[in-house]
Each structure stands twice: as structure tokens, then as C-alpha cells.
N, CA and C atoms as an extended XYZ file, in Angstrom:
330
Properties=species:S:1:pos:R:3:atomname:S:1:resname:S:1:resid:I:1 pbc="F F F"
N         3.231       14.088       -5.634 N   MET     1
C         3.311       12.721       -5.195 CA  MET     1
C         4.497       12.019       -5.832 C   MET     1
N         5.510       12.751       -6.220 N   ASP     2
C         6.676       12.183       -6.870 CA  ASP     2
C         7.486       11.297       -5.945 C   ASP     2
N         7.197       11.304       -4.665 N   SER     3
C         8.004       10.550       -3.727 CA  SER     3
C         7.416        9.182       -3.400 C   SER     3
N         6.567        8.647       -4.257 N   ILE     4
C         6.064        7.291       -4.051 CA  ILE     4
C         7.235        6.346       -4.238 C   ILE     4
N         7.432        5.468       -3.278 N   SER     5
C         8.573        4.564       -3.352 CA  SER     5
C         8.115        3.140       -3.588 C   SER     5
N         9.074        2.289       -3.835 N   ASP     6
C         8.774        0.875       -4.002 CA  ASP     6
C         8.386        0.279       -2.671 C   ASP     6
N         7.502       -0.684       -2.699 N   SER     7
C         7.109       -1.357       -1.470 CA  SER     7
C         8.146       -2.399       -1.119 C   SER     7
N         8.072       -2.845        0.090 N   ASP     8
C         8.974       -3.897        0.531 CA  ASP     8
C         8.612       -5.193       -0.152 C   ASP     8
N         9.597       -6.040       -0.330 N   SER     9
C         9.328       -7.307       -1.008 CA  SER     9
C         8.635       -8.302       -0.088 C   SER     9
N         8.752       -8.110        1.216 N   GLU    10
C         8.091       -9.039        2.131 CA  GLU    10
C         6.611       -8.751        2.199 C   GLU    10
N         5.820       -9.797        2.432 N   ASP    11
C         4.402       -9.545        2.644 CA  ASP    11
C         4.122       -9.727        4.118 C   ASP    11
N         3.182       -8.956        4.609 N   ALA    12
C         2.875       -8.987        6.029 CA  ALA    12
C         1.569       -9.700        6.306 C   ALA    12
N         0.976      -10.300        5.295 N   GLY    13
C        -0.307      -10.946        5.478 CA  GLY    13
C        -0.194      -12.230        6.272 C   GLY    13
N        -1.255      -12.565        6.938 N   SER    14
C        -1.272      -13.833        7.657 CA  SER    14
C        -1.857      -14.907        6.754 C   SER    14
N        -1.320      -16.101        6.839 N   ILE    15
C        -1.749      -17.197        5.979 CA  ILE    15
C        -2.574      -18.176        6.794 C   ILE    15
N        -3.827      -18.371        6.419 N   PRO    16
C        -4.682      -19.302        7.158 CA  PRO    16
C        -4.111      -20.718        7.147 C   PRO    16
N        -4.256      -21.427        8.240 N   ALA    17
C        -3.783      -22.802        8.336 CA  ALA    17
C        -4.430      -23.660        7.265 C   ALA    17
N        -3.643      -24.517        6.657 N   GLY    18
C        -4.161      -25.426        5.655 CA  GLY    18
C        -4.207      -24.856        4.249 C   GLY    18
N        -3.798      -23.600        4.079 N   THR    19
C        -3.826      -23.001        2.751 CA  THR    19
C        -2.624      -23.476        1.955 C   THR    19
N        -2.888      -23.992        0.761 N   THR    20
C        -1.785      -24.442       -0.083 CA  THR    20
C        -1.639      -23.581       -1.319 C   THR    20
N        -2.703      -22.966       -1.781 N   ASN    21
C        -2.642      -22.135       -2.964 CA  ASN    21
C        -2.781      -20.677       -2.543 C   ASN    21
N        -1.641      -19.966       -2.442 N   LEU    22
C        -1.667      -18.600       -1.947 CA  LEU    22
C        -2.380      -17.635       -2.889 C   LEU    22
N        -2.529      -18.017       -4.152 N   SER    23
C        -3.185      -17.108       -5.091 CA  SER    23
C        -4.682      -16.951       -4.800 C   SER    23
N        -5.242      -17.826       -3.953 N   ILE    24
C        -6.668      -17.710       -3.641 CA  ILE    24
C        -6.933      -16.684       -2.542 C   ILE    24
N        -5.885      -16.258       -1.843 N   LEU    25
C        -6.055      -15.283       -0.770 CA  LEU    25
C        -6.225      -13.892       -1.349 C   LEU    25
N        -6.952      -13.047       -0.646 N   ASN    26
C        -7.169      -11.680       -1.104 CA  ASN    26
C        -5.959      -10.814       -0.808 C   ASN    26
N        -5.543      -10.068       -1.801 N   TRP    27
C        -4.451       -9.109       -1.682 CA  TRP    27
C        -5.027       -7.716       -1.853 C   TRP    27
N        -4.383       -6.750       -1.236 N   PHE    28
C        -4.807       -5.367       -1.283 CA  PHE    28
C        -3.637       -4.484       -1.689 C   PHE    28
N        -3.955       -3.406       -2.364 N   VAL    29
C        -2.984       -2.357       -2.656 CA  VAL    29
C        -3.379       -1.189       -1.767 C   VAL    29
N        -2.387       -0.545       -1.150 N   TYR    30
C        -2.694        0.543       -0.235 CA  TYR    30
C        -1.784        1.733       -0.494 C   TYR    30
N        -2.264        2.905       -0.093 N   VAL    31
C        -1.486        4.130       -0.200 CA  VAL    31
C        -1.437        4.757        1.186 C   VAL    31
N        -0.223        5.045        1.631 N   LEU    32
C        -0.008        5.711        2.904 CA  LEU    32
C         0.472        7.129        2.636 C   LEU    32
N         0.227        8.016        3.602 N   GLN    33
C         0.764        9.369        3.515 CA  GLN    33
C         1.435        9.693        4.836 C   GLN    33
N         2.646       10.231        4.741 N   SER    34
C         3.381       10.624        5.931 CA  SER    34
C         2.717       11.840        6.562 C   SER    34
N         2.536       11.786        7.869 N   GLU    35
C         1.967       12.927        8.576 CA  GLU    35
C         3.023       13.987        8.851 C   GLU    35
N         4.289       13.665        8.588 N   ILE    36
C         5.388       14.599        8.802 CA  ILE    36
C         5.644       15.455        7.559 C   ILE    36
N         5.797       14.796        6.390 N   ASP    37
C         6.189       15.525        5.186 CA  ASP    37
C         5.272       15.278        3.984 C   ASP    37
N         4.141       14.634        4.198 N   SER    38
C         3.129       14.359        3.164 CA  SER    38
C         3.606       13.435        2.053 C   SER    38
N         4.726       12.743        2.249 N   THR    39
C         5.215       11.758        1.292 CA  THR    39
C         4.188       10.647        1.144 C   THR    39
N         4.040       10.124       -0.070 N   PHE    40
C         3.156        9.000       -0.322 CA  PHE    40
C         3.971        7.722       -0.463 C   PHE    40
N         3.354        6.615       -0.101 N   TYR    41
C         3.971        5.303       -0.213 CA  TYR    41
C         2.901        4.325       -0.697 C   TYR    41
N         3.228        3.541       -1.695 N   VAL    42
C         2.301        2.542       -2.230 CA  VAL    42
C         2.858        1.162       -1.939 C   VAL    42
N         2.009        0.284       -1.446 N   GLY    43
C         2.424       -1.079       -1.164 CA  GLY    43
C         1.293       -2.056       -1.380 C   GLY    43
N         1.586       -3.319       -1.126 N   MET    44
C         0.582       -4.374       -1.250 CA  MET    44
C         0.738       -5.330       -0.083 C   MET    44
N        -0.372       -5.888        0.347 N   SER    45
C        -0.361       -6.788        1.495 CA  SER    45
C        -1.661       -7.565        1.542 C   SER    45
N        -1.651       -8.627        2.305 N   GLN    46
C        -2.875       -9.369        2.574 CA  GLN    46
C        -3.542       -8.870        3.851 C   GLN    46
N        -2.832       -8.082        4.630 N   ASP    47
C        -3.361       -7.564        5.885 CA  ASP    47
C        -2.923       -6.105        6.014 C   ASP    47
N        -3.720       -5.192        5.492 N   VAL    48
C        -3.372       -3.780        5.430 CA  VAL    48
C        -3.198       -3.189        6.832 C   VAL    48
N        -4.082       -3.542        7.746 N   LYS    49
C        -4.014       -3.005        9.106 CA  LYS    49
C        -2.684       -3.389        9.770 C   LYS    49
N        -2.316       -4.645        9.659 N   LYS    50
C        -1.058       -5.116       10.236 CA  LYS    50
C         0.132       -4.439        9.563 C   LYS    50
N         0.049       -4.263        8.256 N   ARG    51
C         1.148       -3.648        7.510 CA  ARG    51
C         1.331       -2.196        7.920 C   ARG    51
N         0.241       -1.463        8.144 N   LEU    52
C         0.331       -0.081        8.606 CA  LEU    52
C         1.038       -0.012        9.959 C   LEU    52
N         0.694       -0.920       10.836 N   ILE    53
C         1.351       -0.975       12.154 CA  ILE    53
C         2.846       -1.210       11.982 C   ILE    53
N         3.213       -2.098       11.065 N   GLU    54
C         4.635       -2.366       10.818 CA  GLU    54
C         5.351       -1.132       10.269 C   GLU    54
N         4.706       -0.424        9.347 N   HIS    55
C         5.316        0.805        8.817 CA  HIS    55
C         5.518        1.825        9.940 C   HIS    55
N         4.539        1.970       10.797 N   ASN    56
C         4.626        2.958       11.876 CA  ASN    56
C         5.554        2.538       13.006 C   ASN    56
N         5.915        1.263       13.062 N   SER    57
C         6.847        0.813       14.100 CA  SER    57
C         8.288        0.787       13.587 C   SER    57
N         8.501        1.180       12.330 N   GLY    58
C         9.855        1.285       11.795 CA  GLY    58
C        10.415        0.022       11.179 C   GLY    58
N         9.590       -0.965       10.871 N   LYS    59
C        10.074       -2.227       10.326 CA  LYS    59
C        10.453       -2.145        8.846 C   LYS    59
N        10.047       -1.097        8.176 N   SER    60
C        10.391       -0.897        6.773 CA  SER    60
C        11.451        0.199        6.698 C   SER    60
N        12.565       -0.096        6.036 N   LYS    61
C        13.684        0.848        5.996 CA  LYS    61
C        13.270        2.203        5.422 C   LYS    61
N        12.600        2.199        4.274 N   TYR    62
C        12.226        3.467        3.650 CA  TYR    62
C        11.223        4.242        4.496 C   TYR    62
N        10.187        3.586        4.932 N   THR    63
C         9.105        4.313        5.599 CA  THR    63
C         9.459        4.729        7.023 C   THR    63
N        10.479        4.137        7.618 N   SER    64
C        10.821        4.480        8.999 CA  SER    64
C        11.223        5.948        9.151 C   SER    64
N        11.781        6.545        8.107 N   GLY    65
C        12.198        7.933        8.185 CA  GLY    65
C        11.105        8.949        7.963 C   GLY    65
N         9.892        8.495        7.700 N   HIS    66
C         8.788        9.401        7.394 CA  HIS    66
C         7.605        9.187        8.339 C   HIS    66
N         7.803        8.495        9.435 N   ARG    67
C         6.723        8.199       10.380 CA  ARG    67
C         6.253        9.447       11.102 C   ARG    67
N         4.983        9.456       11.514 N   PRO    68
C         3.955        8.416       11.384 CA  PRO    68
C         3.248        8.482       10.024 C   PRO    68
N         2.650        7.346        9.677 N   TRP    69
C         1.925        7.188        8.423 CA  TRP    69
C         0.440        7.058        8.705 C   TRP    69
N        -0.369        7.518        7.753 N   LYS    70
C        -1.808        7.276        7.831 CA  LYS    70
C        -2.241        6.624        6.521 C   LYS    70
N        -3.188        5.736        6.631 N   LEU    71
C        -3.745        5.060        5.464 CA  LEU    71
C        -4.729        6.007        4.793 C   LEU    71
N        -4.490        6.305        3.510 N   ILE    72
C        -5.406        7.215        2.828 CA  ILE    72
C        -6.213        6.532        1.734 C   ILE    72
N        -5.795        5.324        1.338 N   TYR    73
C        -6.520        4.625        0.283 CA  TYR    73
C        -6.120        3.160        0.280 C   TYR    73
N        -7.073        2.287        0.016 N   PHE    74
C        -6.755        0.889       -0.248 CA  PHE    74
C        -7.850        0.295       -1.109 C   PHE    74
N        -7.492       -0.755       -1.821 N   GLU    75
C        -8.474       -1.464       -2.633 CA  GLU    75
C        -8.078       -2.926       -2.720 C   GLU    75
N        -9.071       -3.772       -2.838 N   GLU    76
C        -8.827       -5.196       -3.008 CA  GLU    76
C        -8.365       -5.447       -4.436 C   GLU    76
N        -7.337       -6.284       -4.569 N   ALA    77
C        -6.782       -6.546       -5.893 CA  ALA    77
C        -6.887       -8.010       -6.294 C   ALA    77
N        -7.297       -8.876       -5.416 N   GLY    78
C        -7.407      -10.304       -5.752 CA  GLY    78
C        -6.129      -11.051       -5.458 C   GLY    78
N        -5.451      -11.491       -6.504 N   THR    79
C        -4.226      -12.275       -6.349 CA  THR    79
C        -3.025      -11.359       -6.149 C   THR    79
N        -1.899      -11.944       -5.744 N   SER    80
C        -0.681      -11.158       -5.579 CA  SER    80
C        -0.222      -10.581       -6.922 C   SER    80
N        -0.430      -11.313       -7.995 N   THR    81
C        -0.072      -10.820       -9.326 CA  THR    81
C        -0.902       -9.594       -9.689 C   THR    81
N        -2.200       -9.653       -9.414 N   ASP    82
C        -3.079       -8.516       -9.680 CA  ASP    82
C        -2.689       -7.312       -8.817 C   ASP    82
N        -2.356       -7.577       -7.565 N   ALA    83
C        -1.964       -6.498       -6.655 CA  ALA    83
C        -0.673       -5.841       -7.129 C   ALA    83
N         0.287       -6.625       -7.581 N   ARG    84
C         1.553       -6.073       -8.069 CA  ARG    84
C         1.313       -5.183       -9.293 C   ARG    84
N         0.434       -5.620      -10.189 N   LYS    85
C         0.119       -4.808      -11.376 CA  LYS    85
C        -0.513       -3.474      -10.971 C   LYS    85
N        -1.443       -3.530      -10.020 N   ARG    86
C        -2.118       -2.306       -9.580 CA  ARG    86
C        -1.140       -1.388       -8.848 C   ARG    86
N        -0.262       -1.978       -8.055 N   GLU    87
C         0.756       -1.204       -7.347 CA  GLU    87
C         1.655       -0.478       -8.354 C   GLU    87
N         2.073       -1.181       -9.394 N   LYS    88
C         2.898       -0.564      -10.435 CA  LYS    88
C         2.150        0.570      -11.129 C   LYS    88
N         0.856        0.387      -11.339 N   TYR    89
C         0.054        1.454      -11.943 CA  TYR    89
C         0.085        2.697      -11.066 C   TYR    89
N        -0.129        2.549       -9.768 N   PHE    90
C        -0.151        3.698       -8.870 CA  PHE    90
C         1.193        4.416       -8.819 C   PHE    90
N         2.260        3.717       -9.161 N   LYS    91
C         3.589        4.328       -9.180 CA  LYS    91
C         3.922        4.959      -10.528 C   LYS    91
N         3.062        4.738      -11.524 N   SER    92
C         3.265        5.325      -12.851 CA  SER    92
C         2.744        6.761      -12.856 C   SER    92
N         3.069        7.490      -13.907 N   ALA    93
C         2.584        8.872      -14.032 CA  ALA    93
C         1.053        8.907      -14.042 C   ALA    93
N         0.435        7.996      -14.782 N   ALA    94
C        -1.030        7.961      -14.850 CA  ALA    94
C        -1.628        7.613      -13.488 C   ALA    94
N        -1.027        6.673      -12.775 N   GLY    95
C        -1.524        6.285      -11.459 CA  GLY    95
C        -1.384        7.401      -10.437 C   GLY    95
N        -0.259        8.108      -10.478 N   LYS    96
C        -0.061        9.244       -9.573 CA  LYS    96
C        -1.098       10.329       -9.846 C   LYS    96
N        -1.370       10.546      -11.129 N   LYS    97
C        -2.368       11.549      -11.519 CA  LYS    97
C        -3.749       11.146      -10.992 C   LYS    97
N        -4.085        9.868      -11.117 N   TYR    98
C        -5.361        9.358      -10.619 CA  TYR    98
C        -5.468        9.568       -9.105 C   TYR    98
N        -4.409        9.208       -8.374 N   LEU    99
C        -4.432        9.369       -6.920 CA  LEU    99
C        -4.557       10.842       -6.528 C   LEU    99
N        -3.811       11.710       -7.212 N   HIS   100
C        -3.930       13.145       -6.931 CA  HIS   100
C        -5.354       13.633       -7.164 C   HIS   100
N        -5.968       13.143       -8.230 N   LYS   101
C        -7.331       13.564       -8.569 CA  LYS   101
C        -8.315       13.205       -7.456 C   LYS   101
N        -8.243       11.972       -6.965 N   ILE   102
C        -9.194       11.583       -5.925 CA  ILE   102
C        -8.846       12.201       -4.570 C   ILE   102
N        -7.565       12.445       -4.327 N   ILE   103
C        -7.162       13.090       -3.079 CA  ILE   103
C        -7.623       14.545       -3.087 C   ILE   103
N        -7.368       15.241       -4.192 N   ASP   104
C        -7.759       16.645       -4.296 CA  ASP   104
C        -9.275       16.831       -4.226 C   ASP   104
N       -10.005       15.850       -4.739 N   ALA   105
C       -11.473       15.920       -4.724 CA  ALA   105
C       -12.036       15.526       -3.362 C   ALA   105
N       -11.156       14.995       -2.510 N   GLY   106
C       -11.621       14.579       -1.191 CA  GLY   106
C       -12.543       13.365       -1.240 C   GLY   106
N       -12.388       12.575       -2.285 N   SER   107
C       -13.279       11.434       -2.450 CA  SER   107
C       -12.566       10.103       -2.323 C   SER   107
N       -11.648       10.016       -1.385 N   LEU   108
C       -10.945        8.751       -1.179 CA  LEU   108
C       -11.901        7.700       -0.656 C   LEU   108
N       -11.948        6.555       -1.314 N   PRO   109
C       -12.884        5.509       -0.892 CA  PRO   109
C       -12.379        4.639        0.240 C   PRO   109
N       -11.236        4.900        0.814 N   ALA   110
C       -10.672        4.025        1.856 CA  ALA   110
C       -11.448        4.121        3.139 C   ALA   110
């Protein structure tokens, strides 16, 4: 899983009308796997389903070359700050090891 890349800086989540404090919205961290070369990608979003569609339609420069993608894991992280911390963890050696462990065990909770 050494090919986990940085996520895009843009967020694809939809913002409910009247929301002024974005930190109250739920953020998610997700892991995608390329169906072509098994590359992994870690990102964060408020709308994982919409973000997957964007990755598969080529809107992300990095992920466009590895399409199609499938969602293999996601978890709720709370605020954008919490999601960024969790995303960084998944990109660390310990986080990659954790993801490999649950993938190899076939126990992905997504």
C-alpha cells in the first residue's frame, strides 16, 4: 500500500443551507482501491458517495490515471480537523499497516 497519495485539497461535501459553522458537519475519511492496479488512495469528504463519483469521472488529477476506483473503507471522523488527522494516520507507516491488516483479514467495516 505504498502508493497511498495525498487527497485533493478541495472538499466535495454539500453544505446545508443556513450552516455557518462548518465544524459541526460530519466529515469522513475514506480509502479507495484502484480496480486496475490495486493502488490505494486516502481522502476526506463530507459526502463520500459524491466524492467517489468525482474520482471515477476523472475530476482528481492523481486518481484519474488509476480509474475505476472502488470504496473499500470509510469512517466518520467528526470535524474536518479530526478527519485530516485520521487521514494523515492512514498515510503513515502505522496506518498503512492497520489498513493492510483489516484488508488481509477481510474484515473491512465499510
